[in-house]
C-alpha positions in Angstrom: -18.0 9.0 -8.4 -17.1 5.6 -9.8 -14.0 4.7 -11.8 -13.9 2.5 -14.9 -11.7 -0.6 -14.8 -9.1 0.8 -17.1 -8.7 3.8 -14.7 -7.8 1.6 -11.7 -4.5 2.3 -10.0 -2.5 -0.3 -8.1 -3.7 -0.8 -4.5 -0.1 -1.4 -3.4 0.7 2.1 -4.5 -1.0 3.5 -1.4 2.0 2.4 0.6 4.4 4.1 -1.8 2.3 7.3 -1.9 2.1 7.6 1.8 5.8 6.9 2.2 6.9 9.4 -0.5 4.8 10.9 -3.2 7.8 11.3 -5.5 8.7 7.6 -5.1 5.1 6.7 -6.0 5.2 8.9 -9.1 8.6 7.5 -10.3 7.3 3.9 -10.0 3.6 4.3 -11.1 3.8 7.2 -13.6 7.4 7.1 -14.9 7.6 3.3 -14.6 11.0 3.3 -12.9 12.1 0.7 -10.5 15.2 -0.5 -8.7 15.9 -3.4 -6.3 17.7 -3.2 -3.0 18.0 -5.6 -0.1 14.6 -4.4 1.4 12.6 -4.9 -1.9 14.2 -8.3 -2.5 13.4 -9.5 1.0 9.8 -8.3 0.7 9.4 -10.1 -2.7 10.7 -13.3 -1.3 8.3 -13.1 1.7 5.3 -12.5 -0.6 6.2 -15.4 -2.9 5.8 -17.7 0.0 2.4 -16.3 0.8 1.0 -15.7 -2.8 0.0 -19.1 -4.0 -3.5 -18.6 -5.5 -3.9 -22.3 -5.8 -3.4 -23.0 -2.1 -6.6 -22.7 0.0 -7.0 -24.1 3.5 -9.7 -24.9 5.9 -8.9 -24.9 9.6 -12.0 -25.9 11.6 -14.3 -22.9 11.0 -11.8 -20.8 9.1 -11.4 -20.7 5.4 -8.0 -19.3 4.2 -7.4 -17.9 0.7 -4.2 -16.4 -0.7 -3.5 -13.8 -3.4 -7.2 -12.9 -3.6 -7.8 -10.3 -6.3 -9.7 -7.2 -5.1 -10.9 -4.0 -6.5 -13.0 -0.9 -5.7 -14.9 1.2 -8.2 -15.3 4.0 -5.7 -11.6 4.2 -4.9 -10.4 3.3 -8.4 -7.9 0.8 -7.3 -7.2 -3.0 -7.7 -4.7 -5.5 -6.4 -4.3 -8.6 -4.3 -4.7 -9.4 -0.7 -1.9 -11.6 0.7 -4.2 -13.6 2.9 -8.0 -13.4 3.6 -9.5 -15.5 6.3 -13.2 -16.2 6.3 -14.3 -16.9 9.9 -17.6 -18.8 10.3 -20.0 -16.9 12.5 -23.7 -16.3 13.3 -23.6 -13.2 11.1 -21.6 -12.1 8.0 -21.6 -13.0 4.3 -22.6 -16.1 2.4 -19.9 -17.9 0.4 -20.6 -20.0 -2.6 -20.3 -23.7 -1.9 -20.2 -23.2 1.9 -22.9 -23.3 4.5 -23.5 -20.6 7.0 -22.2 -17.1 7.3 -18.6 -15.8 7.4 -16.8 -12.7 8.7 -14.0 -11.4 6.5 -10.5 -10.9 8.0 -7.7 -9.6 5.7 -4.0 -10.1 6.6 -1.2 -8.2 5.0 2.4 -9.7 5.2 5.3 -7.3 5.6 9.0 -7.9 6.2 10.8 -6.3 9.1 8.9 -5.1 12.2 6.0 -2.7 12.9 6.5 0.9 11.8 5.7 4.1 13.5 4.4 5.5 10.2 1.0 4.5 8.8 1.7 3.3 5.3 1.2 -0.4 6.1 -2.0 0.3 8.1 -3.4 2.4 5.2 -2.7 -0.4 2.7 -4.5 -2.9 4.8 -7.4 -0.5 5.3 -7.7 -0.1 1.5 -7.8 -3.9 1.1 -10.6 -4.0 3.7 -12.6 -1.3 1.8 -12.2 -3.2 -1.4 -13.5 -6.4 0.2 -16.4 -4.6 1.8 -17.4 -3.3 -1.6 -17.1 -6.7 -3.3 -18.9 -8.7 -0.6 -21.3 -6.0 0.7 -19.9 -6.6 4.1 -18.5 -4.7 7.1 -14.9 -5.4 8.1 -14.0 -3.8 11.5 -10.6 -5.4 11.8 -7.6 -6.9 9.9 -4.0 -7.7 10.8 -0.4 -7.0 9.7 2.0 -9.9 10.0 5.7 -8.9 10.2 8.5 -11.2 9.2 10.9 -10.1 12.0 8.5 -10.4 14.9 6.6 -13.4 13.4 3.3 -12.3 14.8 0.1 -10.6 13.8 -0.6 -7.0 14.8 -4.4 -6.4 14.9 -5.6 -3.2 13.2 -9.0 -1.6 13.8 -10.4 -0.3 10.5 -11.6 3.0 11.8 -13.6 5.8 10.1 -10.5 8.0 10.2 -8.4 5.4 8.4 -11.1 5.0 5.7 -11.2 8.8 5.2 -7.4 8.9 4.8 -7.5 6.2 2.2 -10.2 8.0 0.3 -8.1 11.2 0.3 -5.0 9.4 -0.8 -6.6 7.5 -3.7 -8.2 10.8 -4.9 -4.7 12.5 -4.8 -3.2 9.5 -6.6 -5.6 9.8 -9.5 -5.1 13.5 -9.7 -1.3 13.0 -9.9 -1.7 10.2 -12.4 -4.0 12.2 -14.7 -1.6 15.2 -14.7 1.4 12.9 -15.1 2.9 14.9 -12.2 6.1 13.9 -10.4 6.7 16.0 -7.3 10.1 17.6 -6.7 12.6 16.1 -4.3 12.1 16.7 -0.6 15.0 15.1 1.2 14.5 13.4 4.5 16.3 10.7 6.5 14.2 7.9 4.9 15.7 8.6 1.5 18.8 6.6 2.3 16.7 3.3 2.6 14.8 3.9 -0.6 15.6 1.6 -3.6 15.1 4.5 -6.0 17.6 6.9 -4.4 20.1 6.5 -7.3 17.3 7.4 -9.8 15.6 10.1 -7.6 18.9 11.6 -6.5 17.4 13.2 -3.3 20.7 14.9 -2.5 20.1 17.2 -5.5 17.2 18.7 -3.6 19.7 20.3 -1.2 21.8 21.8 -4.0 22.1 25.6 -4.1 20.8 27.2 -7.3 23.3 28.9 -9.7 21.8 32.3 -9.0 22.1 31.9 -5.2 25.6 30.5 -5.6 26.7 33.5 -7.6 25.1 35.9 -5.2 26.8 34.2 -2.2 30.2 34.2 -4.1 29.9 38.0 -5.0 28.9 38.7 -1.4 32.0 37.0 -0.1 34.1 39.1 -2.4 32.8 42.4 -1.0 
């Protein structure tokens, strides 16, 4: 199956969807957003990286920023923070440049590496878009974290690709149904910029029927 361009969803939404499906729906379906210290820090970091007019060449490496990418098979589009093209004996041809190049996407994140996979899956989706656009194979990319100030290499495995395909399919299903999942409170809710909109604490509230049954039971 291939999606039309007007059906594309935001590639960056993969991170939201993996973190919390309700958060994704509030942002991408209901168009709700709120800032907190984490979102502001992330935006400032990306502003420094996202200069589409700034391209560099360092020896045999070409560096591009804010590179637009899309995938017809996944139905997503967005931008890569940084994509490096490494000159090699094999790879893809680039217009205006001699030789062949391997493609190496790099996603910038604030903070430090996470135990969860949302950053890795977002990077994998970028690699899959680039593979489709350039008819290339991308076995590896990297995540750069602002707190540690170093790259974390990521192998783009078959399992990660499968997860991205499943997630993007679910995203399209939710979007087509305009479905916002119910609250499922967990400890990560306290760091979410949408907690005042989502009101995750309401998910722990007792229903009126249950409250009355409990109250009547206490009176017996």
